C-alpha positions as CSV (number, residue, x, y, z in Angstrom):
1,X,-103.4,-55.6,18.6
2,X,-99.6,-54.9,19.1
3,X,-98.4,-51.3,18.5
4,X,-96.4,-50.9,15.4
5,X,-92.7,-50.2,15.9
6,X,-91.5,-46.6,15.4
7,X,-88.4,-46.1,13.2
8,X,-86.4,-42.9,13.6
9,X,-84.3,-41.8,10.7
10,X,-82.3,-38.7,9.6
11,X,-84.1,-36.8,6.9
12,X,-82.5,-35.2,3.9
13,X,-84.6,-32.0,3.8
14,X,-82.7,-30.7,0.8
15,X,-84.7,-33.0,-1.4
16,X,-87.9,-31.4,-2.5
17,X,-90.1,-34.5,-1.9
18,X,-88.7,-35.0,1.6
19,X,-89.2,-31.3,2.4
20,X,-92.8,-31.6,1.3
21,X,-93.4,-34.5,3.7
22,X,-91.7,-32.6,6.6
23,X,-93.8,-29.5,5.8
24,X,-97.0,-31.5,5.7
25,X,-96.5,-33.0,9.1
26,X,-95.4,-29.7,10.6
27,X,-98.3,-27.8,9.2
28,X,-101.0,-30.2,10.4
29,X,-99.4,-30.2,13.9
30,X,-99.0,-26.4,14.0
31,X,-102.6,-25.9,12.9
32,X,-103.7,-28.0,15.8
33,X,-101.4,-26.1,18.2
34,X,-102.6,-22.7,17.0
35,X,-106.2,-23.8,17.8
36,X,-105.1,-25.1,21.2
37,X,-103.5,-21.8,22.0
38,X,-106.4,-19.8,20.7
39,X,-104.2,-17.7,18.3
40,X,-105.1,-16.6,14.8
41,X,-101.5,-15.7,13.8
42,X,-98.9,-18.4,14.4
43,X,-95.4,-17.8,12.9
44,X,-94.6,-21.6,12.3
45,X,-97.6,-21.7,10.0
46,X,-95.9,-19.2,7.7
47,X,-93.1,-21.6,6.9
48,X,-93.0,-22.9,3.3
49,X,-91.5,-26.0,1.7
50,X,-88.7,-23.8,0.3
51,X,-88.0,-22.6,3.8
52,X,-87.6,-26.2,5.0
53,X,-85.3,-27.0,2.1
54,X,-83.1,-24.0,2.8
55,X,-83.0,-24.5,6.5
56,X,-79.7,-25.0,8.4
57,X,-81.5,-27.4,10.8
58,X,-81.0,-31.1,11.0
59,X,-84.2,-33.1,10.7
60,X,-85.1,-36.5,12.1
61,X,-88.3,-38.3,11.2
62,X,-90.5,-40.9,13.0
63,X,-92.0,-43.5,10.7
64,X,-94.9,-45.8,11.3
65,X,-95.4,-48.5,8.6
66,X,-93.3,-46.4,6.3
67,X,-95.3,-43.2,6.8
68,X,-93.7,-40.0,8.2
69,X,-95.8,-39.2,11.3
70,X,-93.4,-37.0,13.4
71,X,-90.5,-34.7,12.9
72,X,-87.9,-33.1,15.2
73,X,-85.5,-30.3,14.0
74,X,-82.4,-29.2,15.8
75,X,-79.8,-26.6,15.3
76,X,-76.9,-25.0,17.3
77,X,-78.1,-22.4,19.7
78,X,-76.7,-18.9,19.9
79,X,-75.3,-19.9,23.2
80,X,-72.8,-22.5,21.8
81,X,-72.1,-25.3,22.6
82,X,-75.8,-25.8,23.2
83,X,-78.2,-27.6,20.9
84,X,-81.6,-26.0,20.2
85,X,-84.7,-28.1,19.5
86,X,-86.3,-25.7,17.1
87,X,-89.3,-27.9,16.3
88,X,-90.8,-31.2,17.6
89,X,-94.2,-32.2,16.1
90,X,-96.3,-35.2,15.7
91,X,-99.1,-35.6,13.2
92,X,-102.5,-35.4,15.0
93,X,-103.5,-38.8,13.7
94,X,-100.4,-40.4,15.4
95,X,-100.4,-38.6,18.8
96,X,-100.5,-40.3,22.1
97,X,-98.6,-43.3,20.7
98,X,-95.1,-42.5,22.0
99,X,-93.9,-40.7,18.8
100,X,-92.9,-37.5,20.6
101,X,-91.0,-39.4,23.3
102,X,-89.2,-41.5,20.6
103,X,-88.1,-38.4,18.8
104,X,-86.9,-36.6,21.9
105,X,-85.1,-39.7,23.1
106,X,-83.3,-39.9,19.7
107,X,-82.0,-36.3,20.0
108,X,-80.7,-36.8,23.6
109,X,-79.0,-40.1,22.6
110,X,-77.6,-39.0,19.3
111,X,-76.2,-35.8,20.5
112,X,-75.1,-37.3,23.8
113,X,-73.8,-34.7,26.2
114,X,-74.4,-31.4,24.5
115,X,-76.7,-29.2,26.6
116,X,-80.1,-29.0,25.0
117,X,-82.6,-26.1,25.1
118,X,-86.2,-25.8,23.8
119,X,-89.0,-23.3,24.0
120,X,-92.7,-24.0,24.0
121,X,-95.9,-22.1,24.8
122,X,-96.7,-22.0,28.5
123,X,-100.2,-23.0,27.7
124,X,-99.0,-26.2,25.9
125,X,-99.3,-28.5,28.9
126,X,-98.7,-31.7,27.0
127,X,-95.4,-30.4,25.5
128,X,-94.2,-29.2,28.9
129,X,-95.1,-32.5,30.5
130,X,-93.1,-34.4,27.8
131,X,-89.9,-32.3,28.3
132,X,-90.1,-32.5,32.1
133,X,-90.5,-36.2,31.8
134,X,-87.1,-36.3,30.2
135,X,-85.5,-34.2,32.9
136,X,-85.8,-30.7,31.3
137,X,-86.1,-27.9,33.7
138,X,-87.4,-24.3,33.3
139,X,-84.6,-21.8,32.7
140,X,-86.5,-18.8,31.6
141,X,-89.7,-17.2,30.2
142,X,-90.4,-14.6,27.5
143,X,-93.0,-13.5,25.0
144,X,-93.4,-13.8,21.3
145,X,-96.0,-11.2,20.6
146,X,-98.7,-12.0,23.1
147,X,-97.7,-15.6,23.4
148,X,-95.8,-16.5,26.6
149,X,-93.0,-19.0,26.0
150,X,-91.2,-21.2,28.5
151,X,-87.6,-22.0,27.9
152,X,-86.4,-25.4,29.2
153,X,-82.9,-26.9,29.4
154,X,-81.3,-30.3,29.7
155,X,-77.8,-31.5,30.4
156,X,-76.5,-34.6,32.1
157,X,-72.8,-33.9,31.5
158,X,-70.3,-32.6,34.1
159,X,-68.7,-29.2,33.4
160,X,-65.5,-30.0,35.2
161,X,-63.4,-33.1,35.8
162,X,-60.8,-33.8,38.5
163,X,-57.7,-35.5,37.1
164,X,-54.3,-36.5,38.5
165,X,-53.3,-37.8,41.9
166,X,-53.5,-41.5,40.9
167,X,-51.3,-43.7,38.7
168,X,-52.5,-45.9,35.8
169,X,-52.9,-49.0,38.1
170,X,-55.2,-47.0,40.4
171,X,-57.1,-45.6,37.4
172,X,-57.8,-49.1,36.1
173,X,-59.0,-50.1,39.5
174,X,-61.4,-47.2,39.6
175,X,-62.8,-48.2,36.2
176,X,-63.2,-51.8,37.3
177,X,-65.1,-50.6,40.4
178,X,-67.6,-49.0,38.2
179,X,-67.8,-52.0,35.8
180,X,-66.4,-50.0,32.9
181,X,-65.4,-52.1,29.9
182,X,-62.3,-51.3,27.8
183,X,-61.7,-52.3,24.2
184,X,-58.3,-53.4,22.9
185,X,-57.3,-50.0,21.8
186,X,-57.9,-48.5,25.3
187,X,-55.8,-51.3,26.8
188,X,-53.0,-50.4,24.3
189,X,-53.1,-46.8,25.5
190,X,-52.9,-47.8,29.2
191,X,-49.9,-50.1,28.3
192,X,-48.0,-47.3,26.6
193,X,-45.3,-45.8,28.8
194,X,-45.8,-42.4,27.3
195,X,-49.2,-42.3,28.9
196,X,-48.3,-40.8,32.3
197,X,-51.0,-39.4,34.6
198,X,-50.4,-36.2,36.5
199,X,-49.0,-36.7,40.0
200,X,-50.9,-33.8,41.4
201,X,-54.7,-33.6,41.4
202,X,-56.4,-30.7,39.7
203,X,-59.8,-29.7,38.3
204,X,-60.2,-29.0,34.6
205,X,-63.2,-27.1,33.2
206,X,-64.5,-28.8,30.1
207,X,-66.8,-28.2,27.2
208,X,-68.8,-30.7,25.1
209,X,-68.7,-29.4,21.5
210,X,-70.1,-30.9,18.3
211,X,-68.3,-30.5,15.0
212,X,-71.2,-28.4,13.8
213,X,-70.9,-26.2,16.9
214,X,-67.5,-25.3,15.7
215,X,-68.9,-24.1,12.4
216,X,-68.2,-27.2,10.3
217,X,-71.6,-28.1,8.9
218,X,-70.1,-30.5,6.4
219,X,-67.5,-32.0,8.8
220,X,-63.8,-31.4,9.2
221,X,-60.4,-32.9,10.0
222,X,-59.1,-33.1,13.6
223,X,-56.5,-30.4,12.9
224,X,-59.2,-28.0,11.7
225,X,-61.3,-28.8,14.7
226,X,-58.6,-28.0,17.2
227,X,-57.6,-24.8,15.4
228,X,-61.2,-23.5,15.4
229,X,-61.6,-24.6,19.1
230,X,-58.6,-22.6,20.0
231,X,-60.1,-19.5,18.6
232,X,-63.0,-20.0,21.1
233,X,-60.6,-20.5,24.0
234,X,-60.8,-24.3,24.0
235,X,-57.7,-26.6,24.0
236,X,-57.0,-30.3,24.0
237,X,-57.3,-32.3,27.2
238,X,-54.6,-34.4,28.8
239,X,-55.0,-38.1,27.8
240,X,-55.9,-39.1,31.3
241,X,-59.1,-37.0,31.3
242,X,-60.8,-39.8,29.4
243,X,-60.6,-42.4,32.2
244,X,-61.4,-39.7,34.8
245,X,-64.4,-38.4,32.9
246,X,-65.6,-42.0,32.5
247,X,-65.9,-42.6,36.2
248,X,-67.3,-39.1,36.8
249,X,-69.9,-39.4,34.1
250,X,-71.8,-42.5,35.0
251,X,-75.2,-41.3,33.8
252,X,-74.1,-40.8,30.2
253,X,-77.2,-41.1,27.9
254,X,-77.6,-44.5,26.3
255,X,-76.0,-44.8,22.8
256,X,-78.2,-45.8,19.9
257,X,-78.3,-49.5,20.6
258,X,-79.6,-51.7,17.8
259,X,-78.1,-49.6,15.0
260,X,-75.6,-51.1,12.7
261,X,-71.9,-50.9,13.7
262,X,-70.1,-47.9,12.4
263,X,-66.8,-48.0,10.6
264,X,-64.3,-45.1,10.3
265,X,-66.5,-42.7,12.2
266,X,-67.6,-42.0,15.8
267,X,-70.5,-44.2,16.9
268,X,-73.9,-42.6,17.7
269,X,-74.0,-41.3,21.3
270,X,-70.3,-41.4,21.8
271,X,-68.1,-38.6,23.3
272,X,-64.5,-38.3,22.1
273,X,-61.9,-36.7,24.3
274,X,-59.9,-34.2,22.3
275,X,-56.3,-34.9,23.2
276,X,-52.9,-34.8,21.5
277,X,-52.0,-38.2,20.1
278,X,-48.9,-40.0,21.5
279,X,-47.5,-40.2,17.9
280,X,-48.6,-40.1,14.3
281,X,-48.3,-43.8,13.5
282,X,-51.4,-45.4,12.2
283,X,-51.2,-48.3,14.6
284,X,-51.1,-46.1,17.7
285,X,-54.6,-45.3,19.1
286,X,-55.1,-41.6,19.0
287,X,-57.2,-41.2,22.2
288,X,-60.2,-42.2,24.2
289,X,-64.0,-42.0,23.7
290,X,-66.9,-42.7,26.0
291,X,-70.0,-44.6,25.2
292,X,-72.9,-46.4,27.0
293,X,-74.5,-49.3,25.2
294,X,-77.3,-51.4,26.6
295,X,-76.5,-50.1,30.1
296,X,-72.8,-50.9,29.9
297,X,-70.3,-48.1,30.3
298,X,-67.3,-48.2,27.9
299,X,-64.0,-46.5,27.7
300,X,-62.7,-47.1,24.2
301,X,-59.6,-46.2,22.3
302,X,-59.8,-45.2,18.7
303,X,-57.5,-45.0,15.6
304,X,-57.8,-42.3,13.1
305,X,-55.9,-40.9,10.1
306,X,-55.0,-37.2,9.8
307,X,-57.3,-36.9,6.8
308,X,-60.3,-38.4,8.6
309,X,-63.4,-36.2,8.3
310,X,-65.4,-35.9,11.6
311,X,-69.1,-35.7,11.0
312,X,-71.1,-32.6,12.0
313,X,-72.9,-34.5,14.8
314,X,-69.7,-35.9,16.4
315,X,-69.1,-34.6,19.9
316,X,-65.7,-33.9,21.4
317,X,-64.6,-32.7,24.9
318,X,-62.2,-29.8,25.1
319,X,-60.7,-28.1,28.0
320,X,-61.6,-24.5,28.7
321,X,-58.4,-22.4,29.1
322,X,-54.9,-21.8,27.8
323,X,-53.5,-25.3,28.4
324,X,-54.7,-28.4,30.1
325,X,-51.9,-30.8,29.4
């Protein structure tokens, strides 16, 4: 008999009924884990439905035949811009059917290039195997009471990009060599005479930051984002960093293929280069974003109005330092 398809969807945990379903799945999974670890006191079991409702986490659920069978919760880490997987559970009746993998894959795809950390008990061999299967590596150990925890981290994104030293024609040739596709807006940017790459090569340290990482849990405008980023020592990148990052970031996680096309917002799994627009006209593309869809690498241009609200999960790349332009 064929396995039923798993559907992954965002969960609005503010709604009482949704929070109750989340709590039910978490509790049954945590009861099983507490038994596995041989502990009588397990802090996750103390969580209430009200705690779920009031949480600052983002929740995503796995559904089989319309029934919630798995939940992953994420939140910004204290070490921003890092995402923390605070909880990943699968109902005991649905385990060993790929639910955990589907939830973890959704997080890595949806949040693209943000570094991700997670902690799990050292005795939880199945959880450790799952994370390591997805490329997580151990970055530390500690204790919560008598329970030993392993902290694991994941990141596929470069922390620095070499730019400059080539003209636009050579940049386009580099993109073609890596089979990178351009949309019409990206072509318009390359054709614009104001887009002038640096003549001298240099390395720019970069940071991948989500809108939520910058403190905007309800979204914000681009002007608000850049102002807040500046307070953290992050500045806009030169426009050419987009093409250079594209050819230096060939293992970008796959975007959420198969989902409906988005309008007036960044697509799932995309990474937008924060750069100063060439001008304020609506018809002029404002910059580049990177995406990988069905194995194809894209460098795309985008158009956006000053009042556009970027979503909390949208990811932008900033330069670390006083000025990168």
